[in-house]
C-alpha positions as semicolon CSV with decimal commas, in nm:
position;residue;x (nm);y (nm);z (nm)
1;M;10,206;10,133;8,425
2;L;10,235;10,251;8,779
3;C;10,314;9,970;9,014
4;E;10,537;9,688;9,127
5;R;10,303;9,518;9,369
6;I;10,431;9,429;9,714
7;P;10,251;9,402;10,045
8;L;10,311;9,753;10,184
9;T;10,238;9,997;9,905
10;K;10,221;9,960;9,537
11;V;10,339;10,276;9,367
12;K;10,647;10,247;9,143
13;P;10,797;10,413;8,834
14;M;10,556;10,474;8,550
15;R;10,709;10,262;8,277
16;E;10,509;10,444;8,015
17;N;10,670;10,766;8,133
18;L;11,022;10,625;8,138
19;R;10,982;10,448;7,805
20;E;10,882;10,771;7,639
21;K;11,074;11,013;7,863
22;N;11,251;11,173;7,569
23;M;10,910;11,304;7,471
24;L;10,764;11,365;7,815
25;K;11,057;11,473;8,037
26;D;11,030;11,845;7,962
27;F;10,656;11,826;8,001
28;L;10,678;11,660;8,339
29;E;10,929;11,916;8,465
30;Q;10,745;12,223;8,331
31;Y;10,376;12,132;8,346
32;T;10,194;12,342;8,603
33;Y;9,949;12,138;8,802
34;R;9,647;12,338;8,909
35;L;9,314;12,254;9,064
36;S;9,025;12,495;9,080
37;D;8,945;12,611;9,431
38;N;8,689;12,402;9,614
39;T;8,353;12,563;9,658
40;A;8,201;12,538;10,003
41;P;8,121;12,169;10,049
42;A;7,789;12,026;10,152
43;K;7,763;11,945;10,521
44;R;7,764;11,573;10,461
45;V;8,001;11,532;10,164
46;Y;8,350;11,677;10,127
47;T;8,470;11,644;9,768
48;Q;8,833;11,674;9,662
49;P;8,922;11,695;9,290
50;L;9,175;11,449;9,148
51;R;9,381;11,497;8,833
52;N;9,409;11,198;8,601
53;Y;9,759;11,166;8,458
54;L;9,747;10,949;8,143
55;D;9,519;10,693;8,314
56;L;9,826;10,592;8,517
57;V;9,784;10,779;8,844
58;Y;9,534;11,013;9,009
59;I;9,673;11,308;9,201
60;A;9,525;11,544;9,460
61;D;9,641;11,866;9,625
62;I;9,685;11,870;10,001
63;S;9,876;12,098;10,236
64;I;10,074;12,040;10,553
65;G;10,172;12,296;10,817
66;T;10,097;12,657;10,910
67;P;10,116;12,846;10,683
68;P;10,024;12,565;10,439
69;Q;10,293;12,394;10,234
70;N;10,140;12,236;9,924
71;F;10,195;11,884;9,790
72;K;10,062;11,659;9,516
73;V;9,981;11,315;9,655
74;V;9,829;10,985;9,551
75;F;9,528;10,883;9,762
76;D;9,620;10,516;9,801
77;T;9,383;10,257;9,948
78;G;9,669;10,003;9,935
79;S;9,870;10,171;10,212
80;A;9,794;10,365;10,530
81;N;10,075;10,617;10,581
82;L;10,107;10,981;10,477
83;W;10,453;11,090;10,367
84;V;10,608;11,369;10,161
85;P;10,967;11,468;10,073
86;S;11,153;11,689;10,321
87;I;11,423;11,954;10,304
88;Y;11,654;11,699;10,466
89;C;11,635;11,467;10,165
90;D;11,944;11,460;9,944
91;S;11,808;11,223;9,677
92;K;11,755;11,345;9,322
93;A;11,386;11,254;9,347
94;C;11,341;11,513;9,622
95;A;11,510;11,782;9,412
96;N;11,237;11,733;9,152
97;H;10,947;11,767;9,396
98;S;10,800;11,990;9,664
99;V;10,965;11,936;10,003
100;F;10,835;11,999;10,354
101;N;11,025;12,252;10,565
102;P;10,951;12,194;10,937
103;P;11,098;12,524;11,066
104;R;10,855;12,719;10,848
105;S;10,549;12,566;11,019
106;T;10,432;12,708;11,351
107;T;10,219;12,398;11,418
108;F;10,487;12,137;11,353
109;S;10,604;11,905;11,627
110;L;10,879;11,648;11,594
111;E;10,808;11,285;11,666
112;G;11,159;11,194;11,558
113;R;11,116;10,821;11,511
114;S;11,258;10,686;11,184
115;F;11,052;10,498;10,928
116;E;11,120;10,300;10,614
117;I;10,884;10,192;10,335
118;T;10,988;9,934;10,079
119;Y;10,896;9,949;9,710
120;G;10,960;9,708;9,427
121;T;11,266;9,900;9,310
122;G;11,398;10,053;9,629
123;K;11,312;10,209;9,962
124;I;11,227;10,545;10,105
125;A;11,342;10,636;10,455
126;G;11,292;10,930;10,684
127;F;11,149;11,041;11,017
128;L;10,806;11,117;11,165
129;G;10,644;11,442;11,269
130;Y;10,303;11,589;11,350
131;D;10,131;11,884;11,187
132;T;9,805;12,021;11,050
133;V;9,695;11,855;10,726
134;R;9,438;12,010;10,493
135;I;9,241;11,819;10,232
136;G;9,020;12,077;10,065
137;N;8,799;12,210;10,345
138;L;8,889;11,932;10,586
139;V;9,147;12,040;10,845
140;I;9,309;11,762;11,050
141;G;9,506;11,865;11,357
142;S;9,819;11,689;11,487
143;Q;9,838;11,438;11,201
144;A;10,134;11,201;11,200
145;F;10,324;11,199;10,871
146;G;10,656;11,092;10,731
147;M;10,925;11,321;10,592
148;S;11,157;11,141;10,355
149;Q;11,533;11,174;10,380
150;K;11,625;10,911;10,122
151;E;11,442;10,829;9,798
152;P;11,704;10,629;9,606
153;G;11,676;10,519;9,245
154;I;11,469;10,662;8,962
155;F;11,130;10,518;9,047
156;L;11,017;10,836;9,224
157;E;11,246;11,074;9,038
158;H;11,011;11,097;8,740
159;A;10,685;11,062;8,932
160;V;10,427;11,338;8,883
161;F;10,334;11,323;9,253
162;D;10,532;11,428;9,561
163;G;10,408;11,178;9,818
164;I;10,139;10,931;9,916
165;L;9,836;10,956;10,143
166;G;9,730;10,606;10,249
167;L;9,366;10,519;10,311
168;G;9,409;10,155;10,414
169;Y;9,328;10,009;10,754
170;P;9,531;10,117;11,061
171;A;9,697;9,773;11,076
172;L;9,894;9,881;10,766
173;S;10,028;10,200;10,923
174;I;10,354;10,261;11,104
175;V;10,318;10,132;11,459
176;G;10,204;10,401;11,699
177;T;10,063;10,635;11,432
178;T;9,701;10,711;11,341
179;P;9,620;10,723;10,967
180;V;9,456;11,028;10,812
181;F;9,111;10,876;10,774
182;D;9,108;10,749;11,131
183;N;9,192;11,098;11,253
184;L;8,906;11,235;11,042
185;K;8,679;11,001;11,236
186;K;8,846;11,063;11,572
187;Q;8,821;11,440;11,534
188;R;8,454;11,407;11,431
189;L;8,503;11,582;11,100
190;L;8,283;11,345;10,900
191;K;7,910;11,279;10,908
192;E;7,964;10,915;10,810
193;P;8,284;10,703;10,826
194;I;8,302;10,648;10,450
195;F;8,494;10,772;10,147
196;A;8,445;10,705;9,778
197;F;8,625;10,738;9,444
198;Y;8,508;10,836;9,098
199;L;8,791;10,800;8,845
200;S;8,764;10,952;8,499
201;T;8,894;10,792;8,180
202;K;9,126;10,960;7,929
203;K;9,065;11,309;8,062
204;E;9,255;11,508;8,322
205;N;8,961;11,658;8,507
206;G;8,643;11,518;8,657
207;S;8,785;11,261;8,899
208;V;8,704;11,305;9,268
209;V;8,744;11,150;9,608
210;M;8,464;11,224;9,854
211;F;8,464;11,196;10,232
212;G;8,179;11,162;10,481
213;G;7,901;11,090;10,233
214;L;7,814;11,014;9,871
215;D;7,724;11,213;9,564
216;H;7,481;10,981;9,387
217;S;7,521;11,161;9,053
218;Y;7,851;10,978;8,995
219;Y;7,700;10,629;8,956
220;K;7,406;10,442;8,803
221;G;7,170;10,200;8,974
222;E;7,218;10,071;9,326
223;L;7,539;10,007;9,512
224;K;7,621;9,638;9,559
225;W;7,792;9,579;9,892
226;V;8,078;9,337;9,949
227;P;8,210;9,254;10,300
228;V;8,577;9,320;10,372
229;S;8,738;8,981;10,427
230;Q;9,052;9,109;10,601
231;R;9,090;9,448;10,769
232;L;9,437;9,530;10,645
233;Y;9,409;9,624;10,282
234;W;9,060;9,676;10,143
235;Q;9,039;9,303;10,072
236;I;8,730;9,117;9,952
237;S;8,634;8,768;9,834
238;M;8,595;8,719;9,458
239;D;8,405;8,433;9,292
240;S;8,566;8,396;8,950
241;I;8,718;8,559;8,639
242;T;8,562;8,445;8,311
243;M;8,551;8,525;7,941
244;N;8,278;8,390;7,715
245;G;8,177;8,154;7,994
246;K;8,527;8,006;8,030
247;I;8,708;8,041;8,362
248;L;9,033;8,235;8,319
249;G;9,121;8,270;8,687
250;C;8,996;8,259;9,044
251;K;8,854;7,911;8,996
252;G;8,661;7,815;9,307
253;G;8,703;8,165;9,453
254;C;8,996;8,384;9,557
255;Q;9,079;8,711;9,730
256;A;9,112;9,058;9,578
257;I;9,245;9,393;9,703
258;V;9,066;9,707;9,582
259;D;9,353;9,950;9,535
260;T;9,352;10,306;9,403
261;G;9,734;10,309;9,415
262;T;9,766;10,041;9,148
263;A;9,718;10,134;8,782
264;V;9,640;9,791;8,636
265;L;9,489;9,448;8,709
266;V;9,738;9,229;8,892
267;G;9,724;8,857;8,961
268;P;9,944;8,550;9,002
269;T;10,197;8,531;8,721
270;N;10,089;8,189;8,595
271;V;9,721;8,288;8,584
272;V;9,793;8,622;8,418
273;T;10,013;8,447;8,159
274;N;9,714;8,232;8,062
275;I;9,496;8,542;8,034
276;Q;9,756;8,706;7,809
277;K;9,740;8,401;7,582
278;A;9,360;8,413;7,579
279;I;9,363;8,773;7,454
280;N;9,656;8,710;7,214
281;A;9,895;8,940;7,399
282;R;10,266;8,878;7,341
283;P;10,546;8,940;7,593
284;L;10,751;9,252;7,527
285;T;10,979;9,358;7,814
286;G;10,951;9,311;8,186
287;Y;10,587;9,279;8,282
288;E;10,452;9,434;7,962
289;Y;10,258;9,249;7,694
290;F;10,199;9,389;7,346
291;I;9,862;9,341;7,175
292;G;9,722;9,452;6,839
293;C;9,507;9,761;6,875
294;D;9,231;9,609;6,661
295;A;9,165;9,372;6,953
296;I;8,994;9,661;7,133
297;N;8,701;9,617;6,894
298;T;8,701;9,238;6,870
299;L;8,773;9,087;7,212
300;S;8,496;9,004;7,458
301;D;8,447;9,141;7,807
302;I;8,632;8,974;8,092
303;I;8,389;8,921;8,379
304;F;8,494;8,963;8,743
305;T;8,224;8,804;8,959
306;I;8,216;8,938;9,313
307;N;7,966;8,832;9,578
308;G;7,742;8,687;9,305
309;V;7,742;9,004;9,091
310;N;7,910;9,025;8,749
311;Y;8,139;9,320;8,682
312;P;8,234;9,326;8,311
313;V;8,569;9,476;8,211
314;P;8,555;9,545;7,834
315;A;8,851;9,525;7,598
316;H;8,887;9,903;7,577
317;A;8,955;9,896;7,952
318;Y;9,194;9,599;7,975
319;I;9,391;9,720;7,669
320;R;9,594;10,042;7,701
321;Q;9,697;10,254;7,402
322;S;10,017;10,453;7,443
323;L;10,088;10,801;7,312
324;E;10,278;10,640;7,025
325;G;9,971;10,442;6,921
326;C;10,092;10,102;7,045
327;C;9,862;9,885;7,257
328;Y;9,944;9,688;7,572
329;S;9,761;9,455;7,805
330;N;9,648;9,606;8,134
331;F;9,694;9,270;8,309
332;E;10,016;9,219;8,499
333;G;10,169;8,925;8,683
334;G;10,256;8,988;9,046
335;S;10,489;8,845;9,306
336;E;10,490;8,493;9,443
337;K;10,291;8,618;9,740
338;L;9,998;8,678;9,504
339;S;10,024;8,318;9,384
340;Q;10,014;8,146;9,722
341;S;9,637;8,178;9,753
342;E;9,555;8,349;9,422
343;L;9,533;8,707;9,538
344;W;9,432;8,974;9,285
345;I;9,470;9,352;9,289
346;L;9,185;9,545;9,129
347;G;9,346;9,874;9,035
348;D;9,237;10,181;8,843
349;V;9,150;9,979;8,529
350;F;8,862;9,831;8,729
351;L;8,784;10,140;8,937
352;R;8,735;10,363;8,634
353;L;8,439;10,145;8,543
354;Y;8,285;10,122;8,889
355;F;8,221;10,395;9,142
356;T;8,364;10,258;9,465
357;V;8,263;10,327;9,825
358;F;8,490;10,235;10,116
359;D;8,273;10,198;10,427
360;R;8,478;10,180;10,748
361;G;8,166;10,190;10,964
362;N;8,042;9,858;10,827
363;N;8,372;9,722;10,688
364;R;8,241;9,679;10,337
365;I;8,294;9,805;9,982
366;G;8,015;9,933;9,759
367;L;8,030;9,908;9,379
368;A;7,808;10,054;9,109
369;P;7,860;10,138;8,740
370;A;8,021;10,481;8,707
371;V;7,844;10,740;8,496
């Protein structure tokens, strides 16, 4: 699983990776990540391929600087900053990833201000600069971004991505900086102020993020729109969580964050513990719960009701099978901050089922069953 959830950003070590690193370490170090070149995009929709890594994280190629320096990043709706490792970083994590070299870019300008982002198992720290950022055929001039100098601990050391590109609201960004999506709007690069995600299941290719418009072939039926309740994260109001008509959580309503940077479904620890009991999941280590794999074929859907519409999450989605054939619950208890007003995080487990549109023009989220 990908994340320790905290208010700023929610990417952390992939426990699946670390648990099985004796089998995966060489693969992670040697695997060549490639994306086919983008064809010329339609005028209204810019589509960027994403690579699905073990249903744990979705990665895209971007470049920074002139000539371009390439990086693999997570497009994260739960944060709003862009950062990548730099040549000035002396942490082991940076040695394992691509690093940005400012002197090699003719369009780089130094902002110089330091920044720090806190994760569940440590912090990254560095300084800010400005440069040209390319996402497929989109070219953003003078984009603020962070260059890490310190990435302590192992939580990023074994990550299959270099950095993070945040797509949250500007209120989440470092003070005085403009997030990538806001610069796309400001520089009039998009027909419409929207972006959308289609996330594949159990296959590396096929996932995409699209900017400026929608490709309707990725979803079925009509989009159901949900107003954003707080313009910080992509936060919405949720009605309830039920199974076989019984309320499991969100009784009387609660809040939920729609987050592409979180791998699982996260809620208050006490509520999630009750859900684990309801699906006969047993605690293993840390946040993980073991469950018999036969439950995939016997357990009922868990229904997330949002704005009066039911969004079923079937057992094959809320149960994860590891490479070793063991099965685990895709529900995870979060911090006390999630418990104060029952806040949920709807991560990739949910988003793989539902094509999701993030509409900044109308401050709403659109959901429809993915094809």
